[in-house]
Structures are given as structure tokens and as C-alpha cells.
C-alpha positions as CSV (number, residue, x, y, z in Angstrom):
1,M,12.2,26.9,-13.4
2,F,8.4,27.5,-12.8
3,G,8.6,25.2,-9.8
4,L,8.6,22.1,-11.8
5,K,10.8,19.3,-10.6
6,K,11.8,16.2,-12.4
7,K,10.2,13.3,-10.7
8,K,12.7,10.8,-9.5
9,T,11.9,7.3,-10.7
10,T,12.7,4.4,-8.5
11,K,13.2,1.0,-10.1
12,F,12.0,-2.1,-8.3
13,E,13.9,-5.3,-9.1
14,V,13.4,-8.8,-7.9
15,V,16.3,-11.3,-8.4
16,A,16.5,-15.1,-8.3
17,P,17.1,-16.4,-4.7
18,I,19.2,-19.4,-5.7
19,N,20.8,-21.1,-8.7
20,G,18.4,-23.4,-10.6
21,E,15.3,-23.6,-12.8
22,C,12.8,-20.7,-12.5
23,I,9.2,-21.8,-12.5
24,P,5.8,-20.2,-12.2
25,L,4.3,-20.6,-8.7
26,D,1.5,-22.7,-10.0
27,K,4.0,-25.4,-10.9
28,V,5.1,-25.9,-7.2
29,P,4.0,-29.3,-6.0
30,D,2.4,-28.0,-2.8
31,Q,-1.1,-26.5,-2.8
32,V,-0.4,-23.8,-0.3
33,F,2.0,-22.3,-2.9
34,S,0.6,-23.4,-6.2
35,T,-2.9,-22.0,-5.4
36,K,-1.3,-18.8,-4.2
37,M,-2.9,-18.9,-0.7
38,M,0.0,-16.7,0.7
39,G,0.2,-14.5,-2.4
40,D,1.6,-14.7,-6.0
41,G,5.3,-15.1,-6.8
42,F,7.7,-17.5,-8.5
43,A,9.9,-20.4,-7.5
44,V,13.3,-21.8,-8.3
45,I,14.1,-25.5,-8.3
46,P,17.7,-25.4,-7.0
47,E,20.5,-27.1,-9.0
48,E,22.0,-30.1,-7.3
49,N,24.7,-28.5,-5.2
50,A,23.1,-25.1,-4.6
51,H,23.1,-24.2,-0.9
52,Q,23.1,-20.4,-0.6
53,V,19.9,-18.4,-0.8
54,V,20.1,-14.6,-1.5
55,A,17.7,-11.8,-0.9
56,P,15.4,-11.3,-3.9
57,I,14.8,-7.6,-3.1
58,T,16.5,-4.7,-1.3
59,G,14.9,-3.9,2.0
60,I,14.8,-4.8,5.7
61,V,14.5,-8.3,7.2
62,V,11.2,-8.4,9.1
63,A,10.8,-12.1,9.7
64,L,13.1,-15.0,10.5
65,P,11.4,-17.9,12.3
66,D,13.2,-20.2,14.6
67,S,12.9,-22.9,12.0
68,K,15.2,-20.7,9.8
69,H,13.5,-22.0,6.6
70,A,12.0,-18.7,5.6
71,V,12.9,-15.0,5.6
72,G,10.5,-12.1,5.3
73,I,11.7,-8.9,3.7
74,A,10.0,-5.5,3.5
75,A,11.1,-3.5,0.4
76,D,12.4,-0.1,1.1
77,I,10.1,1.3,-1.6
78,Q,6.4,0.8,-2.6
79,G,5.4,-1.0,0.6
80,I,6.1,-4.4,-0.9
81,Q,6.8,-7.4,1.3
82,V,8.1,-10.8,0.2
83,L,8.6,-14.1,1.9
84,V,11.4,-16.3,0.8
85,H,10.4,-19.9,1.7
86,I,13.2,-22.4,1.3
87,G,12.0,-25.9,0.4
88,L,8.7,-27.7,1.0
89,D,8.0,-29.1,4.4
90,T,11.4,-27.9,5.7
91,V,9.7,-26.4,8.8
92,K,9.7,-29.9,10.2
93,L,13.5,-29.8,10.5
94,Q,13.1,-27.2,13.2
95,G,16.1,-25.3,11.9
96,T,18.5,-28.2,11.5
97,G,20.6,-27.8,8.4
98,F,19.9,-24.0,8.0
99,T,22.3,-21.2,8.9
100,P,20.8,-17.7,8.7
101,Q,23.2,-15.0,7.3
102,V,21.0,-12.1,8.4
103,K,19.1,-10.8,11.5
104,I,15.8,-9.2,12.1
105,D,15.8,-5.4,11.3
106,Q,19.0,-5.8,9.1
107,K,19.0,-3.7,6.0
108,I,20.0,-5.8,2.9
109,T,20.3,-5.4,-0.8
110,A,19.1,-7.8,-3.5
111,G,21.7,-10.5,-3.9
112,T,22.8,-10.5,-0.3
113,P,23.2,-14.0,1.2
114,I,20.3,-14.6,3.7
115,V,20.4,-18.3,4.5
116,T,22.7,-21.2,3.7
117,F,21.6,-24.8,4.0
118,D,23.2,-28.2,4.1
119,P,22.1,-30.1,0.9
120,K,23.0,-33.4,2.5
121,V,20.7,-32.8,5.5
122,M,17.9,-31.9,3.1
123,Q,18.5,-34.9,0.8
124,D,18.7,-37.3,3.8
125,A,15.3,-35.9,5.0
126,G,13.9,-36.5,1.4
127,L,12.9,-32.8,1.1
128,N,12.1,-30.9,-2.1
129,M,14.2,-27.7,-1.9
130,T,12.2,-25.7,-4.4
131,T,12.5,-22.1,-3.1
132,M,9.6,-19.7,-3.4
133,V,9.5,-15.9,-3.5
134,I,6.0,-14.9,-2.4
135,F,4.7,-11.3,-2.6
136,T,2.8,-11.3,0.7
137,D,1.9,-7.6,0.8
138,G,1.9,-4.4,-1.3
139,Y,1.9,-6.0,-4.8
140,K,-1.5,-7.1,-6.1
141,E,-0.8,-7.6,-9.7
142,S,-0.2,-11.1,-11.3
143,I,3.4,-12.1,-11.3
144,D,4.6,-12.9,-14.8
145,I,8.1,-14.2,-15.0
146,G,7.9,-14.2,-18.8
147,S,10.9,-15.5,-20.6
148,K,12.5,-16.6,-17.4
149,A,9.9,-19.4,-17.0
150,M,11.4,-22.9,-17.2
151,T,14.9,-21.5,-17.7
152,Q,18.1,-21.8,-15.7
153,V,18.8,-18.7,-13.5
154,T,21.7,-17.7,-11.3
155,A,21.2,-16.4,-7.7
156,G,21.1,-12.6,-8.0
157,Q,19.9,-12.6,-11.6
158,A,17.1,-10.2,-12.3
159,I,13.7,-11.9,-12.7
160,L,11.3,-9.0,-12.5
161,K,11.9,-5.3,-13.1
162,Q,9.5,-2.4,-12.6
163,A,10.1,1.3,-12.9
């Protein structure tokens, strides 16, 4: 009536990419991430036998380097893009030990497996497998993980919600 429509609200949710301890980005032991050079976000220190990384947001896969250690995802709403970066210095493995579960231009939902990795390969290489979720575009506010900071999370568990 009177041409008024109820505005549809879209909820944006970001979930944990892997089982482990959720930490603020400034606690990551790598300056590129801790100083937020690539953008703000959060990280998860994987539990010992964790090996599957899931999409933190619903969207489309826009980046998957040959090194297979990172996945870029463009959200299907709000123009937000995130980078899921698996481990520190893992690029030097040149893809060894990583198995992508997605392809470029694939539509995915939050919680969809995107990469698996071999924990033994990572351990033998002496790599820190802290996994970062970086907001590279479309989200300029500070990321506050609130009560999730320094707590155990499960892959696919909601970390951030915004209406």
C-alpha cells in the first residue's frame, strides 16, 4: 500500500576457516599480517590435526595461486573480498602438501571446504599454520572478534555477523 516496500535485509556472516584458537590479526607472528598491510581480519591457530580449510564467506572464488596456499573470495553482497591465507611462509612450498577443493569462478557458501593440506608436510617444513582471513576490499571498519578472541572455534562457526 502507498508504494512502500519492506526493505529486504541481507545478513553478512564470516565463519572460522579451520578448527583452532581464534586470535586478533595483530597477534600473528608475521609483520605483513600483524600490521594489517593487506587489510584487517582475524586468524586461527589450527589445532594439531586440523587439515581442512573452509570458506569464511559465501561468494565466488576469485583467486587461487599456483602455490595453493591462499584463496581469494568475493562476497556475493556488499562488494567485500577476503583472502584466506593458509600458514606463514607456506608459499615457499610451491603447492606441495596443498590440495584445492575449489576452482576459480566457483560459487561457494560459507563453510564449504576450499583447501586441504597435509599436516605432516607442514610440520616437516617447520611451518606455522596459522590461517588468516583478511578483508582485502569492501570492508573498511576495524575487525573486532569480540568474545571469540583467544577461544577455541570450529571450522564453519560464526565469528562475525552483520545485518
